MARKOL-17342 format. One record per residue (C-alpha): residue number from 1; chain; x, y, z. Coordinates in Angstrom, 1 decimal, always signed. Layout:
{i NUM; ch A; c1 X; c2 Y; c3 Z}
...
//
This chain:
{i 1; ch A; c1 +66.6; c2 +18.3; c3 +26.2}
{i 2; ch A; c1 +68.1; c2 +18.4; c3 +22.7}
{i 3; ch A; c1 +65.8; c2 +17.6; c3 +19.8}
{i 4; ch A; c1 +68.0; c2 +15.8; c3 +17.3}
{i 5; ch A; c1 +65.3; c2 +15.0; c3 +14.8}
{i 6; ch A; c1 +65.7; c2 +18.2; c3 +12.6}
{i 7; ch A; c1 +69.5; c2 +17.7; c3 +12.5}
{i 8; ch A; c1 +69.1; c2 +14.0; c3 +11.5}
{i 9; ch A; c1 +66.5; c2 +15.0; c3 +8.8}
{i 10; ch A; c1 +68.9; c2 +17.6; c3 +7.3}
{i 11; ch A; c1 +71.7; c2 +15.0; c3 +7.3}
{i 12; ch A; c1 +69.4; c2 +12.5; c3 +5.5}
{i 13; ch A; c1 +68.4; c2 +15.1; c3 +2.9}
{i 14; ch A; c1 +72.0; c2 +15.9; c3 +2.2}
{i 15; ch A; c1 +73.5; c2 +12.4; c3 +2.1}
{i 16; ch A; c1 +70.4; c2 +10.3; c3 +1.1}
{i 17; ch A; c1 +71.6; c2 +7.0; c3 +2.5}
{i 18; ch A; c1 +70.0; c2 +3.9; c3 +1.2}
{i 19; ch A; c1 +69.4; c2 +2.5; c3 +4.7}
{i 20; ch A; c1 +69.4; c2 +4.1; c3 +8.1}
{i 21; ch A; c1 +68.2; c2 +3.7; c3 +11.7}
{i 22; ch A; c1 +67.9; c2 +6.1; c3 +14.6}
{i 23; ch A; c1 +67.9; c2 +5.4; c3 +18.3}
{i 24; ch A; c1 +65.9; c2 +7.9; c3 +20.3}
{i 25; ch A; c1 +63.8; c2 +8.2; c3 +23.5}
{i 26; ch A; c1 +61.5; c2 +10.8; c3 +21.9}
{i 27; ch A; c1 +59.6; c2 +8.7; c3 +19.4}
{i 28; ch A; c1 +56.7; c2 +11.2; c3 +19.1}
{i 29; ch A; c1 +59.0; c2 +13.6; c3 +17.3}
{i 30; ch A; c1 +59.4; c2 +11.2; c3 +14.3}
{i 31; ch A; c1 +56.9; c2 +10.8; c3 +11.5}
{i 32; ch A; c1 +55.1; c2 +7.5; c3 +11.1}
{i 33; ch A; c1 +57.2; c2 +6.6; c3 +8.1}
{i 34; ch A; c1 +60.4; c2 +7.3; c3 +10.0}
{i 35; ch A; c1 +59.2; c2 +5.2; c3 +13.0}
{i 36; ch A; c1 +58.3; c2 +2.3; c3 +10.8}
{i 37; ch A; c1 +61.3; c2 +0.1; c3 +10.8}
{i 38; ch A; c1 +63.8; c2 +2.9; c3 +11.2}
{i 39; ch A; c1 +63.4; c2 +4.1; c3 +14.7}
{i 40; ch A; c1 +64.6; c2 +2.2; c3 +17.7}
{i 41; ch A; c1 +62.5; c2 +3.8; c3 +20.4}
{i 42; ch A; c1 +64.1; c2 +3.6; c3 +23.9}
{i 43; ch A; c1 +63.2; c2 +4.4; c3 +27.4}
{i 44; ch A; c1 +64.8; c2 +7.7; c3 +28.5}
{i 45; ch A; c1 +66.4; c2 +6.2; c3 +31.6}
{i 46; ch A; c1 +67.3; c2 +2.7; c3 +30.4}
{i 47; ch A; c1 +68.2; c2 +3.4; c3 +26.8}
{i 48; ch A; c1 +69.8; c2 +0.4; c3 +25.1}
{i 49; ch A; c1 +70.2; c2 -1.4; c3 +28.4}
{i 50; ch A; c1 +66.6; c2 -2.5; c3 +28.1}
{i 51; ch A; c1 +66.3; c2 -5.9; c3 +26.5}
{i 52; ch A; c1 +63.3; c2 -4.8; c3 +24.4}
{i 53; ch A; c1 +65.4; c2 -2.0; c3 +22.9}
{i 54; ch A; c1 +68.2; c2 -4.4; c3 +22.2}
{i 55; ch A; c1 +65.8; c2 -6.6; c3 +20.4}
{i 56; ch A; c1 +64.4; c2 -3.7; c3 +18.3}
{i 57; ch A; c1 +67.9; c2 -2.6; c3 +17.4}
{i 58; ch A; c1 +68.9; c2 -6.2; c3 +16.3}
{i 59; ch A; c1 +65.7; c2 -6.4; c3 +14.2}
{i 60; ch A; c1 +66.4; c2 -3.0; c3 +12.6}
{i 61; ch A; c1 +70.0; c2 -3.9; c3 +11.8}
{i 62; ch A; c1 +69.0; c2 -7.1; c3 +10.2}
{i 63; ch A; c1 +66.2; c2 -5.4; c3 +8.2}
{i 64; ch A; c1 +68.3; c2 -2.6; c3 +6.8}
{i 65; ch A; c1 +71.9; c2 -3.7; c3 +6.4}
{i 66; ch A; c1 +72.2; c2 -7.4; c3 +6.9}
{i 67; ch A; c1 +74.1; c2 -6.8; c3 +10.1}
{i 68; ch A; c1 +73.4; c2 -8.9; c3 +13.1}
{i 69; ch A; c1 +72.5; c2 -12.0; c3 +11.2}
{i 70; ch A; c1 +73.4; c2 -15.2; c3 +13.0}
{i 71; ch A; c1 +76.4; c2 -17.1; c3 +11.7}
{i 72; ch A; c1 +76.2; c2 -20.8; c3 +11.6}
{i 73; ch A; c1 +75.6; c2 -23.9; c3 +9.6}
//
């Protein structure tokens, strides 16, 4: 299994984005700060097919970038 966390951290240190999220099935590899509002933890088998993971992704996108907001009157 590939541990992407160190790679993502190096990328973050270099680019310093204002907002970011990660989707991963290994939530224990992330710090508490990274998990809080930035990590969309998924089941290793279901991934984003799981409705709960889809809900977490929508919530994260709304919180960090304004994406996913409902359009309407």
